[in-house]
N, C-alpha and C positions, 0 to 999 in steps of 0.2 A: 539222460545220456543220449537217448535217441534224438531228442530235440537239438542237442549240441552238435550231434553228427550231422543232421540235416543242415544246420546253419553252417557248419564247416564246409559241407559240399557245395552250398550255395555260394560261399565266399570263393571256393576254388573255381566254380563255374564263371563267376564274375571276372575273376582274374584271367581265366582262359580266354573269355571273350574280349577282354581288354588287350591281351597279348596278341590275339588274332587281328584285331583291328589295327593295333600298332604295326604289325607285320604287313598288313595290306597297305597302310600308309607309306611305310618304308619302301615297299615294292613299287607303288605308284610314283613316289618321288624319285626313286632310282631310275625307273623307266623314263620319266620325263627328263631327268638330267642327262641320261645316256643318249636320248634322242638328240638333244642340243649338241652333243659332242660327236655325233655320227660322221660328220665330214672329216674330222681329224682321225677318227678311227679307220675310215676308208683309205686315208692317206698313209696311215701306219701300216695297213695291210699291203699297200702298194710298194712301200719303201723296203720292207724286210726281204722279199725274194731275191733282191739283187745281191744280198750278202751270201747267199748259198748257191748262186748260179754257177760258179766255177768249181764247185766241189763234186767229188765222186758221189754217185747216187746213194751209196750206203752211209755216207756221212751227213746227208741233208737233214734227216729227222733228229738225229742226236744234237746237231748244231741248233736247229730250230728250238728243241727242248731247252738247251742251255740259254738261248736268248730269251725264251718265254720265262724261265726261272729268274733271269736278270731283270726282266720287266716287272715281275712280281715284287722283287727286292726293291726296285726303283719306287714302285707305287706304295708299298706298305712300310718300307723302312726310311725312305727319304721324302717322297712327295707328300703322302698323307699326313704325317706328323707336321711337316713344314707348313703346308697350306692351312691346317687346322689351327696351329699356334699363331701363325701370322694373321689369319682372318679373325682370331679372337683378340689379339693384343696389338699387332702392327699391320693392319690390312694395307697401309700405304706402301709397304715394301713389296707387295705381290706383283704389281705391274712392272717395276724396274727389274726384278729377278726374272720374270717371264721374258721381258725384252732381251735380256742377256742371253737366254736360251734360244730366243728367236734369231738373234744375231749369229749364234753358233750354227743353227740350221741353215741360215743363208750361206754361211762360210762353206759348209759341207756341200751344199747344192752347187754353188759357184765353182768350187774346186773340182767337182765332177765334170761340169761343163767345160772348164778349162782343160782338164785332162783329155776330154774327148776332142776338143777343137785342136789342141796341140799335138794330138796324135800319140801321146805317151801314157794312155790309159793302161792299167795293168790288172792282172788277175791274181788274187792270192790263192795259191795252190799248196796242197800238202798239209800234213798235220801240224807242222811247225808254225803255220800261219793261223791256225784255228783260234788260238787264244787271242790274237790281235783282231781277228775278224769279229769274234764274239764281243770283244771289248768295244769295238767301233759301233756295232749294232745296238749294244745296250746303251751307249752314250746317246746315240740318236733317239732311241726309244725313251730315254729319260726326258727329253725335250717335248717330244709328241705326247708322252703320258702326262707330263706337267700341263700341257695345253688342255688335254682331255679333262683332267681333274679340276683345273681352275674353272673351265666352262661348266662342269658339273656343280662345282662349289657355288657359282653365281646363282644357280637355279634353286639352291636350298639354303642360301645365306641367312634367311630369316628363321630357320629351324633352330632348335636348341643344339648345344655342343654335341651331346652324345648321339642325338639323331642324325646330325650332320656326319658324325664319324661312321655310324652304321651304313648310312646311304652311300657315302663315298667309298666305303670298303666294298659294298655290293657292286657299285659301278666299276671299281678297279678290277675286281675278280672276273665279272662278266666280260668286260672289255678285253681283258687279256686272253681269256678263253676263246672269244669270238675272233680276235685278230690272229692269234697264232694257230688257231684251228683252221682258219681260212688259208693261212700261208702254207700249212702242212698239206692241205688238200691241193693247193695250186702246184707246189713243187713235185708232188707225187702223181700228178695227173697223167704224165707221160708213162709211168709204170702201169697205171690202170689201163691206159690205152693199149700197151703191149699185151697185157693179159687178155683184153677183149679181142684184139686182132688175132690172137692164137687160138681163140675159141672157134666155135662154128655157129652158123645161123646169122640172124639179122644184126647181131651186135658187132660183127667183124668190121663192117664199114666205119661204124662209129669209133672203134678202137683205132683203126688206121688214121681216121681224121683227127683224133686226139694226139696221136704220135706226131703227125705232120704239123699240127697247130701249136703245140707247146713251145717250140723255140721262138716262134713269132710272138706268142703271148708273153713269154718271159722278157724278150727284148722290149716289148711295148711296156711292160711293168717296170723295167728298168728306167725308161724314159719318163714314165709317169711318177715313179718314185723320186727321181731327181726334181722333176717339176713340183712335186708336192713339198719337198724340202723348201724350195724357194717360195712357193705360195704360202705355206703355213708360217714360215719364218717372216716373210714380208707382212702377212696379215697381223701377226702378233705385234710387229713394229708399228704398222699403221694405226691399229686400235690403241696401242700403248701410248704413242705420241698424243693422241687425242685425250686419253684419260689423264695424261700429265699436264694438259693445258695448252698443248701446241696443236691448235685445231685446223690450221690452214690445209695441210696435206690431206687429212681425213675428209674434210669438208669438200675439197676439190674432187676427190675420188667419188664421194657420195653424190655430188651434184651430177657428174657424168653418169653414174650408175642410175640415178633416178631419171635422167633424160633418156637413157637407153630403155629403161623399163617402160616409160610413158610412150615411146615412139614405136614399140614393137607389139602392142596389143596383148593377145593371149599368151604370147611367148615372153612377155615382159619380165616375169620372175626369173626365168632361165637366163635370158640375156643380161639382165641386171647382175645376176650372180657371176656370169662369165666376165663381165667388165670388171667387177670388183676383184675377181680372181686374177685376171690379167694384170691389172695395176699392182696388186699385191705381189705377184711373181716378178714383175719388173723392178719393183722396190727391193725385193729380196735379192734379185740378181746384182743390182747396183751395190747394195750394202755388202753382200757377200764377196763381190769383186774387190771392194775396198779393204775388206778384212783379209782376203787372200794376199793383196799387195803388201799390207802391213806385216803379215805373218812371214812372208817370203823375204822381205827386207830385213826383218829381225833375225831370221835364220842365216841370211848371208853375213850380217854383221857379226854374228857369233862365230861363224866359220872364219871370218877374216881376223878376228881377235884370237 
């Protein structure tokens, strides 16, 4: 009896060590995959604040919570099952589907640029617009989240199906917490500044500085968010065309990127990235503008009929 109990405990210990090692492997793989997607995560955090900028202060956090829950639904109910099934059975469809999403991001970014240039940008106000606002934010999140998940998937594509599932689930959860936690901190920073400015001591100047800085920060984030839509969308299209066998555009951009990298010495990595980002954003703006024209013409034809 005692010998059987000792053997059982040994087996349990072996299983525990195996499980711990597996968790370490999953954690390391998730961290690696998440790092690769960090650029899109930053863009996601820059895009979201513009959706709550025009709201009353007391509505900001509830709206961010609704968008975050929508983001989790996107990742766990739509993106994760889709990328896992496609990567297992039809990996060839991943790139075209992602490119459609990239074109939509380009459309959104170009539409915002046109609204600003034409002078008819509008702000959604009031509770009656919150549903549309959240829907728009969640749609944009769907594309950005898909990009994050596909980047992460490419890093773990050689893992088994179930390990891929666990790793991508960890990435999805962590990225959502990071992005929307950061957004919540950004949009409530002015309230923190007001509290600090109403206190006493050395923190008062810091509070006043935060209050004065936040309108500028939010304006900058709005511009960065629009640029991020164009850059990410354009980059998806640029890489997608190359993966589909149309190498000319990607190779041209890569050639300029490499030339800029080699010509700028120690700053080559940063300059090369900026060159790639600029070309991606220009491509995104061109494609987005074309989509805006098509959508506008279709809307006018429908009205005319």
